[in-house]
C-alpha positions as CSV (number, residue, x, y, z in Angstrom):
1,M,-14.1,-5.4,-21.7
2,T,-11.1,-5.0,-24.0
3,A,-7.9,-7.0,-23.9
4,A,-6.0,-3.9,-22.6
5,Y,-8.4,-2.4,-20.1
6,Y,-11.0,-3.5,-17.6
7,S,-12.9,-0.1,-17.9
8,E,-11.6,1.5,-21.0
9,H,-13.4,4.8,-20.9
10,L,-12.5,5.4,-17.2
11,E,-8.9,4.4,-17.6
12,T,-8.3,6.6,-20.7
13,M,-10.2,9.8,-19.8
14,S,-8.5,13.1,-20.4
15,A,-7.7,15.3,-17.4
16,G,-10.5,17.7,-18.4
17,E,-13.0,14.8,-18.6
18,V,-11.9,13.6,-15.1
19,D,-12.3,17.0,-13.6
20,D,-15.8,17.4,-15.1
21,L,-16.9,14.0,-13.9
22,Q,-15.5,14.5,-10.4
23,S,-17.1,17.9,-10.2
24,R,-20.6,16.6,-10.9
25,L,-20.1,13.7,-8.4
26,L,-18.6,16.0,-5.7
27,Q,-21.5,18.5,-5.9
28,R,-23.9,15.6,-5.3
29,H,-22.0,13.6,-2.7
30,L,-20.5,16.2,-0.3
31,P,-23.8,17.9,0.7
32,A,-25.5,14.5,1.1
33,L,-22.6,13.3,3.3
34,V,-22.7,16.4,5.6
35,A,-26.5,15.9,6.0
36,R,-26.1,12.3,7.3
37,S,-22.8,12.5,9.1
38,P,-22.7,14.5,12.4
39,F,-18.9,14.2,12.3
40,Y,-18.6,16.1,9.0
41,A,-21.4,18.5,9.7
42,R,-19.6,19.6,12.9
43,K,-16.2,19.5,11.3
44,L,-17.1,21.8,8.3
45,A,-19.2,24.1,10.5
46,E,-16.2,24.6,12.9
47,A,-14.0,25.4,9.9
48,G,-16.6,27.9,8.5
49,C,-17.0,25.8,5.4
50,D,-20.2,25.3,3.4
51,A,-20.3,22.0,1.5
52,R,-22.4,23.6,-1.3
53,S,-19.6,25.9,-2.1
54,I,-17.3,23.0,-3.1
55,R,-18.0,22.8,-6.8
56,R,-14.8,21.3,-8.3
57,P,-11.9,19.1,-7.0
58,R,-9.6,22.2,-6.6
59,D,-12.1,23.6,-4.1
60,L,-11.3,20.9,-1.6
61,R,-8.3,22.8,-0.4
62,N,-10.7,25.0,1.4
63,L,-11.8,22.1,3.6
64,P,-10.0,20.7,6.7
65,F,-8.1,17.4,6.6
66,T,-9.3,14.3,8.3
67,D,-6.7,12.2,10.1
68,K,-6.7,8.7,11.5
69,A,-6.6,9.9,15.1
70,E,-10.0,11.7,14.6
71,L,-11.5,8.5,13.2
72,R,-10.4,6.4,16.2
73,E,-11.7,9.0,18.7
74,S,-15.0,9.1,16.9
75,Q,-15.4,5.4,17.1
76,L,-14.6,5.4,20.8
77,A,-17.1,8.2,21.4
78,A,-19.9,6.7,19.2
79,P,-19.3,3.0,18.8
80,P,-19.3,0.9,16.8
81,L,-18.4,2.8,13.6
82,G,-18.2,6.4,14.8
83,E,-20.2,9.6,14.0
84,Y,-18.6,9.7,10.6
85,A,-20.1,6.4,9.5
86,G,-23.0,8.1,7.7
87,V,-25.3,5.1,7.7
88,P,-27.0,3.1,10.4
89,M,-25.6,-0.3,11.3
90,R,-28.7,-2.0,9.7
91,D,-27.4,-0.9,6.3
92,V,-23.9,-2.4,6.9
93,V,-23.4,-5.8,5.3
94,R,-19.8,-6.4,6.3
95,V,-17.2,-5.0,8.6
96,H,-13.5,-5.0,8.1
97,A,-10.7,-3.6,10.4
98,S,-7.4,-2.0,10.0
99,S,-4.6,-2.6,12.4
100,G,-3.1,0.3,14.3
101,T,-0.4,1.2,16.8
102,T,-2.9,1.8,19.5
103,G,-3.8,-1.9,19.9
104,R,-7.4,-1.2,19.1
105,P,-8.5,-2.0,15.5
106,S,-10.2,0.7,13.5
107,Y,-13.4,-0.7,12.0
108,V,-14.6,-0.1,8.5
109,G,-18.2,-0.6,7.6
110,V,-19.3,-1.6,4.1
111,T,-22.8,-1.4,2.5
112,A,-23.9,-3.5,-0.4
113,A,-23.2,-0.7,-2.8
114,D,-19.8,-0.1,-1.2
115,A,-18.9,-3.8,-1.5
116,D,-19.9,-3.7,-5.2
117,A,-17.7,-0.6,-5.7
118,W,-14.7,-2.3,-3.9
119,A,-14.9,-5.4,-6.1
120,D,-15.1,-3.3,-9.3
121,I,-12.1,-1.1,-8.4
122,A,-10.1,-4.1,-7.3
123,A,-10.9,-6.0,-10.5
124,R,-9.7,-2.9,-12.5
125,V,-6.5,-3.1,-10.5
126,Y,-5.9,-6.8,-11.0
127,W,-6.6,-6.4,-14.8
128,C,-4.0,-3.6,-14.9
129,E,-1.5,-5.9,-13.2
130,G,-2.1,-8.6,-15.8
131,M,-4.7,-11.0,-14.3
132,R,-6.9,-12.6,-16.9
133,P,-9.9,-15.0,-16.8
134,D,-7.8,-18.1,-17.4
135,D,-5.5,-17.5,-14.3
136,V,-5.5,-19.5,-11.2
137,V,-4.8,-17.2,-8.2
138,L,-2.9,-18.4,-5.1
139,H,-4.2,-15.9,-2.6
140,A,-1.8,-15.7,0.4
141,F,-3.3,-12.7,2.1
142,G,-5.3,-12.9,5.3
143,L,-9.0,-13.7,4.8
144,G,-10.4,-12.4,8.1
145,F,-10.9,-8.7,9.0
146,F,-8.2,-7.7,6.6
147,V,-9.5,-5.8,3.5
148,G,-7.1,-7.8,1.4
149,G,-9.3,-10.9,1.9
150,L,-13.0,-11.2,0.8
151,P,-13.0,-8.0,-1.3
152,L,-10.2,-9.2,-3.4
153,A,-11.8,-12.7,-3.7
154,E,-14.9,-10.9,-5.2
155,A,-12.6,-9.0,-7.6
156,V,-10.9,-12.2,-8.9
157,Q,-14.3,-13.8,-9.4
158,R,-15.5,-10.7,-11.3
159,I,-12.7,-11.1,-13.7
160,G,-13.5,-14.8,-14.1
161,A,-10.2,-16.1,-12.8
162,T,-10.0,-19.0,-10.3
163,F,-9.5,-18.0,-6.7
164,I,-7.7,-20.3,-4.3
165,P,-8.3,-18.9,-0.7
166,L,-5.1,-20.0,1.1
167,G,-4.8,-17.2,3.6
168,T,-1.7,-16.8,5.8
169,G,0.2,-19.5,7.6
170,A,-0.4,-22.0,4.9
171,T,2.9,-22.4,3.0
172,D,2.6,-26.2,2.7
173,R,-0.9,-25.9,1.4
174,L,0.1,-23.2,-1.0
175,L,2.9,-25.4,-2.5
176,S,0.6,-28.5,-2.8
177,S,-2.2,-26.3,-4.3
178,A,0.1,-24.8,-6.8
179,A,1.1,-28.3,-8.0
180,D,-2.4,-29.8,-7.9
181,L,-4.3,-26.9,-9.4
182,G,-1.8,-25.2,-11.6
183,G,-1.5,-21.8,-9.9
184,T,-0.4,-19.1,-12.3
185,I,-0.5,-16.0,-10.0
186,L,0.8,-15.6,-6.5
187,S,-0.9,-12.8,-4.5
188,C,0.8,-11.8,-1.3
189,T,3.0,-9.3,0.5
190,P,6.6,-8.7,-0.7
191,S,7.8,-10.0,2.6
192,Y,6.0,-13.3,2.1
193,A,7.2,-13.7,-1.5
194,R,10.8,-13.4,-0.2
195,Y,10.0,-15.8,2.7
196,L,8.5,-18.4,0.4
197,A,11.5,-18.3,-2.0
198,E,13.8,-18.8,1.0
199,H,11.7,-21.6,2.4
200,M,11.6,-23.4,-0.9
201,R,15.4,-23.1,-1.4
202,D,16.7,-23.6,2.1
203,E,14.2,-25.9,3.8
204,L,12.9,-27.9,0.8
205,G,15.8,-27.8,-1.6
206,R,13.5,-26.6,-4.4
207,D,14.1,-23.9,-6.9
208,P,11.3,-21.3,-6.4
209,R,10.8,-21.2,-10.1
210,T,9.2,-24.7,-9.9
211,L,6.2,-23.1,-8.2
212,G,5.2,-22.3,-11.8
213,V,3.6,-18.9,-11.4
214,R,3.9,-16.3,-14.2
215,R,3.1,-13.3,-12.0
216,V,3.6,-12.3,-8.4
217,L,1.1,-9.5,-7.4
218,V,2.2,-7.8,-4.2
219,G,0.8,-5.1,-1.9
220,A,0.0,-4.1,1.7
221,E,3.5,-2.9,2.4
222,P,6.4,-1.2,0.5
223,G,8.5,-3.5,-1.6
224,G,6.9,-4.0,-4.9
225,A,8.1,-0.6,-6.1
226,I,11.6,-0.9,-4.7
227,P,13.6,-2.0,-7.8
228,A,16.1,-4.3,-6.0
229,V,13.4,-6.0,-4.0
230,R,11.1,-6.4,-7.1
231,D,14.0,-7.7,-9.2
232,R,15.0,-10.2,-6.6
233,I,11.4,-11.6,-6.3
234,A,11.1,-11.7,-10.1
235,D,14.4,-13.6,-10.4
236,D,13.5,-16.0,-7.6
237,F,10.2,-17.1,-9.2
238,G,11.0,-16.4,-12.8
239,A,7.9,-14.3,-12.9
240,E,6.7,-10.8,-13.5
241,V,6.1,-8.7,-10.4
242,R,3.5,-6.0,-10.1
243,E,2.4,-3.8,-7.2
244,S,-0.9,-2.4,-6.0
245,V,-1.6,0.5,-3.6
246,G,-4.6,0.6,-1.2
247,N,-5.7,0.7,2.5
248,A,-8.7,-0.1,4.6
249,D,-9.9,3.5,5.0
250,V,-9.8,4.4,1.3
251,F,-10.2,1.3,-0.8
252,P,-8.5,-2.2,-0.6
253,M,-6.8,-1.3,-3.9
254,Y,-7.1,1.7,-6.1
255,A,-3.8,2.0,-8.0
256,A,-1.5,-0.5,-9.7
257,T,1.5,-0.9,-11.9
258,C,1.1,-2.0,-15.5
259,D,3.7,-3.7,-17.6
260,A,5.6,-0.5,-18.1
261,L,6.6,-0.6,-14.4
262,D,6.6,3.2,-14.1
263,G,4.4,3.9,-11.1
264,N,0.9,2.9,-10.0
265,H,-1.9,4.2,-12.1
266,L,-4.8,5.8,-10.2
267,L,-7.7,3.7,-11.3
268,A,-10.8,5.0,-9.6
269,P,-11.5,8.5,-11.0
270,E,-15.3,8.1,-10.5
271,R,-15.0,7.1,-6.9
272,L,-11.9,8.9,-5.5
273,I,-10.3,12.4,-5.7
274,A,-6.6,12.2,-4.9
275,E,-4.6,15.2,-3.8
276,I,-0.9,15.6,-3.1
277,V,0.1,17.9,-0.2
278,D,3.2,19.0,1.5
279,P,3.4,16.8,4.6
280,E,4.6,19.6,6.9
281,S,2.6,22.6,5.7
282,G,-0.4,20.9,4.2
283,D,-0.2,23.0,1.1
284,V,-1.6,21.4,-2.0
285,L,1.0,20.4,-4.7
286,E,0.4,20.3,-8.4
287,W,0.2,16.9,-10.2
288,E,3.5,17.4,-11.9
289,D,6.1,14.8,-13.0
290,G,8.5,14.3,-10.1
291,A,6.3,16.0,-7.4
292,E,6.6,14.3,-4.0
293,G,4.2,14.6,-1.1
294,E,1.6,13.0,1.0
295,L,-1.5,11.4,-0.7
296,V,-4.8,12.8,0.5
297,A,-8.1,11.0,-0.5
298,T,-11.7,12.1,-0.8
299,H,-14.5,9.6,-1.6
300,L,-17.1,10.4,-4.2
301,D,-19.8,7.8,-3.7
302,R,-18.9,5.8,-0.6
303,E,-22.0,5.2,1.6
304,C,-20.4,4.0,4.9
305,V,-17.4,5.8,6.4
306,S,-17.0,8.2,3.4
307,L,-14.0,10.4,4.1
308,V,-13.1,13.9,3.1
309,R,-9.5,14.9,2.6
310,F,-8.2,11.9,4.5
311,R,-4.5,12.0,5.1
312,T,-3.3,8.5,4.2
313,R,0.3,9.2,5.5
314,D,1.6,7.6,2.3
315,R,4.5,9.6,0.9
316,V,4.4,9.3,-2.9
317,V,6.3,10.4,-6.0
318,V,4.2,11.4,-9.0
319,R,4.7,10.4,-12.7
320,T,2.7,12.2,-15.3
321,T,4.5,11.4,-18.6
322,P,2.5,9.4,-21.1
323,C,2.5,5.7,-20.3
324,P,2.9,3.1,-23.2
325,C,-0.2,1.2,-21.8
326,G,-2.4,4.1,-22.8
327,R,-3.9,4.7,-19.3
328,T,-4.0,8.5,-18.7
329,A,-4.3,9.0,-15.0
330,P,-1.2,10.2,-13.0
331,R,0.9,7.4,-11.5
332,I,2.2,7.3,-7.9
333,T,5.0,5.3,-6.3
334,C,4.8,5.0,-2.5
335,V,8.3,5.7,-1.0
336,G,7.3,5.3,2.6
337,R,5.0,6.4,5.4
338,T,5.3,10.0,6.6
339,D,5.4,8.6,10.1
340,D,8.3,6.3,9.2
341,L,10.6,9.0,7.9
342,L,14.1,9.1,9.4
343,I,15.8,12.5,9.5
344,V,19.6,12.0,10.0
345,N,21.6,15.1,10.4
346,G,19.0,17.0,8.3
347,V,18.9,14.3,5.6
348,N,15.5,12.6,4.9
349,V,15.9,8.8,4.7
350,W,13.1,6.4,3.9
351,P,13.4,2.8,5.3
352,S,12.4,1.6,1.8
353,A,15.5,3.3,0.4
354,I,17.7,1.4,2.9
355,S,15.9,-1.8,1.9
356,D,16.6,-1.1,-1.7
357,V,20.4,-0.6,-1.1
358,V,20.7,-3.7,1.0
359,S,18.7,-5.8,-1.4
360,S,21.0,-4.8,-4.2
361,V,23.9,-6.6,-2.4
362,P,24.0,-10.2,-3.5
363,R,25.4,-11.7,-0.3
364,T,22.4,-10.8,1.8
365,T,18.9,-12.3,2.1
366,G,17.4,-8.7,1.7
367,A,15.8,-8.9,5.2
368,I,16.5,-5.8,7.3
369,E,15.5,-4.1,10.6
370,I,16.3,-0.5,11.3
371,V,16.6,0.0,15.1
372,V,16.2,3.5,16.5
373,P,16.5,4.5,20.2
374,G,13.8,7.0,20.4
375,P,10.8,8.6,18.7
376,L,11.0,9.4,15.0
377,P,11.8,11.2,12.9
378,K,15.1,12.5,14.2
379,V,17.8,9.8,14.5
380,D,21.4,10.5,15.4
381,P,24.0,8.8,13.2
382,P,25.1,6.2,12.7
383,V,21.8,4.5,11.9
384,C,21.6,1.0,13.2
385,V,20.7,-1.4,10.4
386,R,20.4,-5.1,11.2
387,V,20.9,-7.2,8.0
388,E,20.7,-10.9,7.4
389,H,23.7,-12.3,5.4
390,A,23.2,-15.1,2.9
391,A,24.0,-18.7,3.7
392,E,27.4,-18.3,2.0
393,P,28.3,-14.6,2.6
394,G,32.0,-14.8,2.2
395,D,34.1,-12.6,4.5
396,L,31.7,-10.9,6.9
397,E,33.9,-7.9,7.6
398,T,34.1,-7.1,3.9
399,L,30.3,-7.6,3.5
400,C,29.7,-5.2,6.4
401,A,32.0,-2.6,5.0
402,T,30.4,-2.9,1.6
403,L,26.9,-2.4,3.0
404,E,27.9,0.6,5.1
405,G,29.7,2.1,2.1
406,R,26.7,1.6,-0.2
407,I,24.3,3.2,2.3
408,R,26.7,6.1,2.8
409,D,27.3,6.6,-0.9
410,K,23.6,6.2,-2.0
411,L,21.8,7.9,0.9
412,V,24.4,10.3,2.3
413,V,24.1,9.0,5.9
414,R,26.3,6.9,8.1
415,A,25.1,3.5,9.1
416,K,26.3,0.8,11.5
417,V,25.4,-2.5,10.0
418,E,24.9,-5.5,12.3
419,L,25.1,-8.8,10.3
420,L,22.8,-11.7,11.4
421,P,22.5,-15.3,10.2
422,P,19.8,-16.0,7.6
423,G,16.4,-16.6,9.2
424,T,17.1,-14.5,12.3
425,L,14.7,-11.6,11.5
426,P,11.0,-12.4,11.7
427,R,9.2,-13.2,8.5
428,S,5.6,-12.2,8.1
429,Q,2.9,-13.3,5.7
430,A,1.1,-10.0,6.5
431,K,2.6,-6.6,6.8
432,T,6.2,-6.2,7.9
433,R,7.6,-3.1,9.5
434,L,11.1,-2.1,8.6
435,V,11.6,0.2,11.7
436,R,11.7,-0.9,15.3
437,V,11.6,1.9,17.9
438,L,13.2,0.8,21.1
439,E,11.2,1.0,24.3
440,P,12.8,3.3,27.0
441,A,14.1,0.3,28.9
442,E,15.7,-1.2,25.8
443,A,17.3,2.1,24.9
444,G,18.8,2.3,28.4
445,Q,16.7,5.4,29.4
């Protein structure tokens, strides 16, 4: 392990080397998956596709997508892990779950080999973000079913850093642990980082910088890549802020920002093929600088719940210019979920963009809630944005006008801003949704 990289060869491979490596792995993995997964055997047969004809990553465009709804239906039809699981339950050493809008969790099985791969990739991500063996990590993510718990603990231990398993709902314990054990890294959601800073300032009368961390590593929701949000967290704690990207169905983490802060490097070339597609047509887009589309993932060695062309619903922007850190993989910045997109008079507006604009205004806490009266994506103007003002906001009418003007100027949409006292909007130590779709009764339907 060098000072700069966790896996130097894998992180600095040329595009041609990555293509050759992924081609060899794909030719081995895909036929084996179809042989053991009734779900994919049926799916490819119905599409008239032969797994043996898929020789290189570019050939994947001939295969059908897999979406989350299919996975949920498969688990309901063939519990507990669905026909796509690919291994019997006796080979599963751990089960995680992802939350969903249906109210029923989606379960993710992990074999011993999968768990080892997860820890390896997550350690690579943490190293890219700046974690080192002498760090003490204050881990404020959930430790239960959530994939941001045990798998990340294993990654921290693999690096050799000290892991403090705080979990969620433990702010007082976090503060005492930081003081007693000398915490140097805070790992949490962007929402929790902002909540913690407010809690220390407003409830305890403490400067958040007294926490003493040198880095705040955020993930699980948009925020770490939103410049105004990232800068505010960095200023609050006097620390560097880095972001990672991942999810339960793909890997807990598989991309991260380095110190150049120019997108998240894809860090698992030997385990994951990433595609960018047009969200509407499904057409594959080239990995070109500035390209924007939905991220699609195909596993290359996953044993349990291996996925082929899985639509993550993450809308990303691509960066391909050389990075000063020397890592060679394309970089992605998640700008939102395709299912959270607002279309206002034909203009595409991402909730994260509204959050960025609001967070850039000093007299707000940065907390927002976008309230829409009906199903997304179409929203009639003005867009209702609830914004918390700061403890000393000055003239509220002026602040409201400033916010509405900034949103109009930056995003080319009309907004109606409703100002709320600080602390009004819920704070979460897990994921926080920026959009609330009103129920028919709330919307007066």
